[in-house]
C-alpha positions as CSV (number, residue, x, y, z in Angstrom):
1,M,0.2,0.0,0.1
2,L,1.1,3.4,-1.0
3,K,1.3,6.0,1.9
4,I,1.3,9.6,1.3
5,P,4.7,10.9,1.5
6,R,5.8,13.0,4.4
7,A,7.2,15.9,2.6
8,L,3.6,16.4,0.9
9,R,2.0,16.3,4.1
10,V,4.5,19.3,5.0
11,L,4.0,21.0,1.5
12,L,0.2,20.7,2.2
13,L,0.3,22.5,5.7
14,V,2.9,25.2,4.8
15,G,0.7,26.4,1.7
16,D,-2.4,26.4,4.1
17,M,-0.3,28.7,6.3
18,L,1.0,30.4,3.6
19,I,-2.2,31.4,2.2
20,I,-4.0,32.4,5.6
21,I,-1.2,34.7,6.3
22,A,-1.2,36.4,2.6
23,V,-4.7,36.8,2.4
24,A,-5.3,38.1,5.7
25,D,-2.7,40.8,4.9
26,A,-4.5,41.5,1.4
27,A,-7.7,41.8,2.9
28,V,-6.5,44.5,5.1
29,N,-5.4,46.5,2.1
30,I,-8.3,45.6,-0.1
31,V,-10.6,47.2,2.5
32,V,-8.4,49.9,4.0
33,G,-7.8,51.0,-0.1
34,Y,-11.7,50.7,-0.9
35,S,-13.2,52.6,2.1
36,G,-10.0,55.1,2.8
37,V,-10.2,54.4,6.4
38,I,-7.1,54.4,8.4
39,V,-6.4,51.4,10.7
40,E,-3.8,50.6,13.4
41,M,-1.8,47.9,11.5
42,D,0.1,46.7,14.9
43,V,-3.7,45.3,15.7
44,Y,-3.7,43.4,12.8
45,K,-0.3,41.8,12.7
46,S,-0.7,41.0,16.8
47,M,-3.9,38.7,15.7
48,L,-2.0,36.9,12.8
49,P,-0.2,34.5,14.9
50,V,-3.6,34.1,16.8
51,M,-5.0,33.5,13.0
52,V,-2.6,30.8,12.1
53,V,-2.9,28.9,15.4
54,V,-6.7,28.8,15.5
55,C,-6.5,27.8,11.7
56,G,-4.3,25.0,12.0
57,L,-5.9,23.3,15.3
58,L,-9.4,23.5,13.6
59,F,-7.9,21.8,10.6
60,N,-6.5,19.2,12.3
61,I,-9.6,18.9,14.1
62,Y,-11.6,18.8,11.0
63,G,-8.8,16.7,9.1
64,L,-7.6,18.6,6.5
65,F,-4.4,17.9,6.5
66,S,-5.3,14.3,4.9
67,L,-7.5,14.4,2.0
68,A,-6.9,11.0,0.7
69,F,-9.8,8.6,1.0
70,K,-12.3,11.6,1.2
71,K,-14.9,12.8,-1.2
72,Y,-13.9,16.5,-2.3
73,Y,-17.8,17.6,-1.1
74,E,-16.5,16.4,2.6
75,V,-13.5,18.7,2.0
76,I,-15.3,21.5,1.1
77,V,-17.8,20.9,4.1
78,S,-15.1,20.7,6.6
79,L,-13.1,23.9,5.4
80,A,-16.4,25.7,5.2
81,V,-17.0,25.0,9.1
82,A,-13.5,25.6,10.0
83,M,-13.3,28.7,8.3
84,M,-17.0,29.7,10.2
85,N,-15.4,29.0,13.7
86,M,-11.9,30.3,12.9
87,M,-14.1,33.7,12.6
88,I,-16.5,33.3,15.5
89,I,-13.5,32.5,17.5
90,L,-11.4,35.4,16.3
91,M,-14.5,37.6,17.0
92,A,-14.9,36.5,20.6
93,I,-10.8,36.5,21.1
94,S,-10.6,40.2,20.0
95,F,-13.8,41.3,22.0
96,F,-12.2,39.6,25.3
97,I,-8.9,41.5,25.0
98,R,-10.9,44.9,24.0
99,E,-9.3,44.9,20.5
100,F,-12.6,46.9,19.4
101,S,-10.4,48.2,16.6
102,Y,-10.2,44.7,15.0
103,S,-12.5,45.4,11.8
104,R,-15.1,43.0,11.3
105,S,-15.2,43.5,7.8
106,I,-11.8,43.0,7.4
107,L,-12.1,39.8,9.0
108,L,-15.2,38.9,7.0
109,V,-13.6,39.7,3.7
110,A,-10.1,38.0,4.7
111,M,-12.3,34.8,5.8
112,A,-14.3,34.8,1.9
113,M,-10.7,35.2,0.3
114,Q,-9.3,32.4,2.0
115,F,-12.4,30.1,1.8
116,V,-12.0,30.4,-1.9
117,L,-8.3,29.9,-2.3
118,L,-7.8,26.9,0.5
119,A,-10.6,25.1,-1.6
120,I,-8.8,25.3,-4.9
121,W,-5.3,24.5,-3.3
122,K,-6.7,21.7,-1.3
123,Y,-8.6,20.2,-4.7
124,F,-5.4,19.8,-6.4
125,F,-3.4,18.2,-3.4
126,W,-6.9,16.0,-2.6
127,R,-6.5,15.2,-6.9
128,L,-2.6,14.5,-6.3
129,E,-3.2,12.4,-3.1
130,N,-5.7,10.2,-4.4
131,A,-3.7,9.7,-7.6
132,L,-0.5,8.5,-5.8
133,V,-2.7,5.6,-3.4
134,R,-3.9,2.9,-5.3
135,P,-6.3,0.9,-3.9
136,R,-6.0,-1.6,-1.3
137,R,-6.7,-5.3,-1.7
138,A,-8.7,-6.3,1.4
139,L,-9.3,-9.5,2.8
140,L,-12.6,-9.6,4.9
141,L,-13.1,-12.1,8.1
142,G,-15.6,-13.5,9.9
143,N,-19.5,-15.0,9.9
144,R,-21.6,-14.6,7.3
145,A,-23.9,-11.7,8.6
146,E,-21.1,-9.8,9.7
147,C,-19.2,-9.8,6.3
148,E,-22.3,-9.3,4.2
149,R,-22.9,-6.0,6.3
150,V,-19.3,-4.3,6.1
151,V,-19.0,-5.2,2.3
152,A,-22.1,-3.5,1.6
153,H,-21.1,-0.6,3.4
154,L,-17.6,-0.8,1.4
155,E,-19.7,-0.7,-1.6
156,G,-21.5,2.8,-0.7
157,Q,-17.9,4.2,0.0
158,P,-15.6,3.7,-3.2
159,H,-13.3,6.6,-2.1
160,L,-12.0,4.7,0.4
161,K,-10.3,2.2,-2.4
162,Y,-10.7,-0.4,-0.2
163,M,-11.0,-3.4,-3.3
164,V,-12.4,-6.6,-1.2
165,K,-10.3,-9.3,-3.1
166,Y,-11.5,-12.2,-0.4
167,V,-14.4,-12.8,2.0
168,C,-13.3,-15.6,4.4
169,L,-16.1,-17.2,6.4
170,D,-13.8,-20.4,7.9
171,G,-10.3,-18.4,9.4
172,R,-8.0,-20.0,6.3
173,W,-6.4,-16.9,5.8
174,Q,-2.6,-18.0,5.3
175,P,-2.4,-19.1,1.6
176,I,-3.8,-16.1,0.6
177,A,-2.0,-13.6,2.8
178,D,0.6,-12.6,0.2
179,E,-2.1,-11.1,-2.0
180,I,-3.7,-8.8,0.5
181,D,-2.5,-5.1,1.3
182,L,-5.4,-5.1,4.2
183,F,-7.1,-7.2,6.7
184,I,-10.7,-6.2,8.0
185,I,-11.3,-8.5,11.1
186,C,-14.9,-8.5,12.1
187,S,-15.9,-9.0,15.9
188,E,-17.1,-12.3,15.8
189,L,-13.5,-13.9,15.1
190,T,-12.4,-16.0,17.8
191,T,-9.8,-13.8,20.1
192,V,-6.9,-16.5,18.9
193,N,-7.6,-16.0,15.4
194,K,-7.5,-11.9,15.7
195,A,-4.3,-12.5,17.6
196,D,-2.8,-14.4,14.8
197,I,-3.8,-11.9,12.3
198,I,-2.4,-8.8,14.1
199,H,1.1,-10.5,14.5
200,Y,1.4,-11.4,10.9
201,C,0.3,-8.0,9.8
202,H,2.9,-6.5,12.0
203,V,5.6,-8.7,10.9
204,H,5.2,-8.1,7.5
205,N,4.0,-4.4,7.4
206,K,0.0,-5.2,6.3
207,Q,-2.5,-2.7,7.5
208,V,-5.4,-4.3,9.5
209,L,-8.7,-2.6,10.7
210,I,-10.9,-4.4,13.4
211,V,-14.5,-4.1,13.9
212,P,-14.8,-4.0,17.8
213,G,-16.9,-6.0,19.7
214,F,-17.8,-5.7,23.2
215,Y,-15.3,-7.2,24.6
216,E,-12.6,-5.0,22.9
217,L,-14.3,-2.1,23.9
218,F,-13.7,-3.0,27.5
219,C,-10.2,-4.0,27.2
220,S,-9.6,-0.6,25.1
221,S,-8.7,1.3,28.6
222,V,-7.1,-0.5,30.8
223,S,-4.5,-0.1,33.5
224,L,-1.5,-2.3,34.4
225,D,-1.8,-4.4,37.7
226,K,0.0,-7.7,38.4
227,I,-0.3,-11.0,40.4
228,D,2.7,-11.6,42.2
229,D,5.1,-11.3,39.2
230,I,2.1,-12.1,36.2
231,P,1.0,-8.7,34.9
232,V,-2.3,-8.6,34.5
233,F,-4.9,-5.8,33.0
234,R,-7.8,-4.0,34.7
235,P,-10.5,-2.9,32.9
236,R,-11.9,0.0,34.0
237,Y,-15.6,0.3,35.0
238,L,-17.3,2.3,32.5
239,K,-18.4,4.9,35.0
240,P,-16.9,8.6,35.3
241,S,-15.3,10.1,38.7
242,I,-17.4,12.1,41.0
243,E,-14.9,14.9,39.7
244,Q,-15.5,14.3,36.5
245,R,-19.5,14.1,36.6
246,T,-18.9,17.9,38.4
247,L,-16.5,19.5,36.2
248,K,-19.2,18.3,33.3
249,R,-21.6,19.8,35.2
250,I,-20.3,23.3,35.1
251,F,-19.6,23.3,31.6
252,D,-23.3,22.0,30.7
253,I,-24.5,24.7,33.1
254,V,-22.4,27.3,31.2
255,V,-22.9,25.9,27.8
256,S,-27.0,25.9,27.9
257,S,-26.9,29.2,29.7
258,A,-25.1,30.7,26.8
259,A,-27.2,29.0,23.9
260,L,-30.2,29.9,25.7
261,L,-29.9,33.2,25.8
262,F,-28.4,33.7,22.7
263,L,-31.4,31.3,20.9
264,W,-34.5,32.5,22.2
265,P,-35.4,35.4,19.1
266,F,-34.2,32.2,16.8
267,F,-37.1,30.0,19.1
268,L,-39.5,32.3,18.3
269,I,-39.3,32.3,14.7
270,V,-39.1,28.4,14.5
271,A,-42.1,28.5,16.6
272,L,-44.2,30.5,14.1
273,A,-42.7,28.1,11.2
274,I,-44.5,25.2,13.0
275,K,-47.9,26.9,14.0
276,L,-48.1,28.2,10.1
277,D,-47.2,24.4,8.6
278,S,-49.5,22.2,10.8
279,A,-52.1,22.0,13.6
280,G,-50.6,21.3,17.1
281,P,-48.2,22.8,19.8
282,V,-44.8,24.3,19.0
283,F,-43.2,21.9,21.3
284,Y,-43.0,17.9,21.3
285,T,-42.4,16.1,24.9
286,Q,-41.9,12.5,25.6
287,I,-40.4,10.4,28.2
288,R,-37.0,9.3,28.0
289,S,-34.5,7.2,29.8
290,G,-31.8,9.4,31.5
291,L,-28.8,8.6,34.1
292,D,-29.6,5.2,35.7
293,E,-32.5,4.7,33.7
294,K,-34.3,7.2,35.3
295,P,-37.3,8.7,33.2
296,F,-37.3,12.2,32.0
297,R,-39.1,14.4,29.7
298,I,-37.6,16.0,27.0
299,F,-38.3,18.7,24.7
300,K,-38.1,18.9,21.3
301,F,-39.7,21.0,18.4
302,R,-42.6,19.1,16.7
303,T,-41.7,17.5,13.5
304,M,-44.4,15.4,13.2
305,R,-48.0,15.4,13.0
306,Q,-49.8,15.6,16.0
307,D,-51.2,12.0,15.6
308,A,-47.8,10.5,14.6
309,E,-48.2,7.3,16.5
310,F,-51.9,7.4,17.4
311,F,-51.9,3.7,15.4
312,T,-48.7,2.4,14.9
313,G,-47.6,3.1,19.0
314,P,-43.9,3.7,19.4
315,I,-41.9,3.3,16.1
316,L,-38.4,4.8,14.8
317,A,-38.6,7.5,11.9
318,E,-37.9,6.1,8.7
319,E,-36.8,7.0,5.4
320,N,-39.0,9.0,3.6
321,D,-41.6,9.5,6.5
322,Q,-44.7,10.4,5.9
323,R,-45.4,11.4,9.2
324,I,-43.0,14.4,9.1
325,T,-44.0,17.7,8.4
326,A,-42.8,20.1,5.6
327,V,-41.3,22.1,8.2
328,G,-39.9,19.7,10.5
329,R,-37.7,17.8,7.6
330,F,-36.0,20.9,7.7
331,L,-36.1,21.1,11.7
332,R,-34.7,17.4,11.5
333,A,-31.9,18.0,8.4
334,T,-30.5,20.8,10.3
335,R,-30.9,19.7,14.0
336,I,-33.0,22.3,14.7
337,D,-35.4,20.5,16.2
338,E,-33.0,19.1,19.0
339,L,-32.1,22.9,20.1
340,P,-34.9,23.0,23.1
341,Q,-33.1,20.6,25.1
342,F,-30.6,22.8,26.3
343,L,-33.4,23.7,28.9
344,N,-33.0,19.8,29.6
345,V,-29.5,20.4,29.9
346,L,-29.9,23.4,32.5
347,L,-32.3,21.5,34.5
348,G,-29.8,18.6,35.0
349,D,-31.8,15.9,32.8
350,M,-29.4,15.9,29.9
351,S,-25.9,17.1,29.3
352,T,-24.5,19.2,26.4
353,V,-22.9,15.6,25.1
354,G,-23.4,12.0,25.7
355,P,-25.5,9.1,24.4
356,R,-28.8,9.9,23.0
357,P,-31.8,9.4,25.4
358,E,-34.1,6.8,24.5
359,R,-37.7,5.8,24.8
360,P,-38.0,3.2,27.6
361,F,-40.0,1.1,25.4
362,F,-36.5,1.0,23.2
363,V,-34.6,0.5,26.1
364,A,-36.1,-2.4,27.1
365,K,-35.6,-3.8,23.9
366,F,-32.3,-3.2,23.5
367,K,-31.5,-4.2,26.7
368,Q,-32.6,-7.6,25.6
369,E,-30.7,-7.9,22.5
370,M,-27.4,-6.4,24.1
371,P,-27.2,-6.9,27.3
372,E,-24.0,-4.4,27.4
373,Y,-26.9,-1.9,26.5
374,V,-27.2,-0.7,30.3
375,Y,-23.8,0.7,30.7
376,R,-25.1,3.7,28.7
377,H,-27.0,5.2,31.4
378,N,-23.9,5.5,33.6
379,V,-23.8,8.8,32.0
380,Q,-26.1,11.4,31.5
381,P,-27.9,11.6,28.1
382,G,-26.7,14.4,25.4
383,I,-28.1,16.2,22.9
384,T,-25.2,15.6,20.6
385,G,-22.5,12.7,20.9
386,M,-20.2,10.5,19.6
387,A,-22.6,8.2,18.0
388,Q,-24.2,11.4,16.3
389,V,-20.6,12.6,15.0
390,Y,-19.1,9.4,13.7
391,G,-22.4,7.4,12.7
392,K,-25.5,8.5,10.9
393,Y,-29.2,8.7,12.3
394,N,-29.8,5.4,10.4
395,T,-26.3,3.3,12.0
396,I,-27.4,0.5,13.7
397,P,-28.1,0.5,17.5
398,R,-24.8,-2.0,18.1
399,D,-22.9,0.3,16.2
400,K,-24.3,3.2,17.9
401,L,-23.6,1.5,21.4
402,A,-20.2,1.1,20.4
403,Y,-19.8,4.5,19.9
404,D,-21.4,5.5,23.2
405,L,-19.4,2.8,25.4
406,I,-16.3,4.3,23.5
407,Y,-17.4,7.9,24.8
408,I,-18.1,6.7,28.3
409,Q,-14.0,5.3,28.4
410,Q,-13.1,8.9,27.3
411,Y,-15.2,10.6,29.4
412,N,-13.7,14.6,30.0
413,V,-14.7,18.2,28.9
414,I,-11.8,17.9,26.2
415,T,-13.4,15.2,24.5
416,D,-17.0,17.0,24.8
417,L,-15.4,20.5,23.0
418,M,-14.3,18.1,20.1
419,I,-17.7,16.4,19.4
420,I,-19.1,20.2,19.7
421,L,-16.8,21.0,16.8
422,Q,-17.4,18.1,15.3
423,T,-21.1,18.2,15.6
424,L,-20.9,21.4,13.6
425,K,-19.9,19.8,10.4
426,V,-22.4,16.8,11.0
427,L,-25.3,19.5,11.2
428,V,-24.7,20.2,7.1
429,T,-24.1,16.5,6.0
430,K,-27.2,15.2,4.6
431,S,-26.4,11.3,5.1
432,S,-26.2,12.1,9.1
433,T,-29.8,12.8,9.5
434,Q,-31.1,10.1,6.9
435,G,-33.8,8.1,8.7
436,V,-34.0,4.4,9.9
437,K,-34.2,1.7,6.9
438,R,-36.6,-1.3,7.4
439,E,-34.1,-3.8,7.2
440,A,-30.5,-3.8,7.6
441,L,-27.9,-3.1,4.9
442,K,-26.3,-6.1,3.6
443,A,-24.5,-7.7,0.3
444,D,-25.1,-11.0,-1.2
445,L,-21.7,-12.9,-1.2
446,S,-23.3,-15.1,-3.7
447,K,-22.1,-12.9,-6.6
448,Y,-18.2,-13.9,-5.8
449,R,-17.1,-17.1,-6.9
450,R,-15.4,-19.6,-4.4
451,K,-12.1,-20.5,-4.4
452,S,-10.4,-23.4,-3.2
453,V,-7.4,-23.4,-0.8
454,G,-6.0,-26.3,0.7
455,K,-8.4,-28.9,2.0
456,T,-12.1,-28.6,1.0
457,T,-14.0,-26.8,4.0
458,S,-17.7,-26.4,4.3
459,R,-17.6,-22.5,5.0
460,P,-15.9,-21.4,1.7
461,L,-13.4,-18.4,0.5
462,Y,-15.3,-16.0,-2.1
463,E,-13.0,-14.1,-4.4
464,A,-14.1,-11.0,-6.3
465,A,-14.7,-11.7,-10.0
466,E,-11.5,-10.3,-12.2
467,P,-12.6,-8.0,-14.6
468,E,-14.1,-8.7,-18.2
469,P,-12.0,-7.9,-21.6
470,G,-13.1,-4.3,-22.1
471,G,-14.8,-4.1,-18.7
472,S,-13.9,-1.1,-15.8
473,G,-12.0,-3.4,-13.5
474,R,-12.3,-5.8,-10.9
475,R,-15.5,-5.5,-9.1
476,M,-15.6,-3.1,-6.1
477,V,-17.4,-4.9,-3.0
């Protein structure tokens, strides 16, 4: 597998910073030349290092220093959100340090010019990085159900360049290992097999991806202990300390108070739109399960008809759900319907960041299917969370639970800040708000031919079909 040279990454970083600096200086000259206003240049010179540092941090958070394996649309969205955040942060910094002579119009012109030039610069780098990276030949190992699900998701992400060459259901990977660049290990594979594969990949410089099961999640955050001279791992309980909870509560009070103070005029506009669109109340309240499964009443802007579940009972929203109103679709797509939950945060029922609260009906159902589901109630539910940032609305409950448990292990204010910043990007990503499909996404492995490796087994190895003469290439799975 060809990696992006480090020199190219450094060049991308240097180019980004030079554009930020050059355009910031040009914006001052353009606005001053056009308006004729005399400005204090020392103010802009002193703020320039701050702009560069903030830009570097935001670009790192939004993954803009590595462009391969992304869609260009994702690069543009990340860049737009980063620039918007940079403008807000710089305005806040200039306000708090009392630099009122720092012109907002100059900052706005600079941000617009920087966005355009950075978009062009990153487009050429995006094309270059993707041209340098060849498709990675992948081997997928696991049981049939998991392999079908992973292959189906890979089919929808061709920009990742994971070309599945083999799907192995019996664990016999050694005879074909030399043909593989990437091993994708599903959670149901035995621990012994996983250890053998990881050892082989380390020795032979192969890449490996592991779909985590709950065992791996529990073992991902451990402390070293011993029994006499025998080293042992002590997994941490998935429950934050009182110090962590106290600090997070202070953070939640500050964030929710500021949000409600800033957003209340916007709430009036949304309320008027809802009333004009359909009959019924502006707010929708519902009982959800919170910390330690204690029930509480959640607040949301109403997005469905008033009688949405009168005949069906509790069901999850689906794609193209006819119960959602016209205004409701917009509110859901932009996540505006969730904003009243800042009141829940202020009241102490929720946190700004945490697992999304679910209805008791579905909590009972998920606990039967996944006993580990009880651990997500060790923390307060949140308006946004790791599952909302890295997953989608229609991500299956098992995968959402994995994200929630990882979040509990990384429970701190810094993690919350990173998730809040990432949430701003999610708000403008359409796929993150799609409803739940009726059937799980999975591929049909029968379209791949069977390959005999060594002795015949009852669980075959599937091989991707070779391209036909004149075809477009190896079938992507």
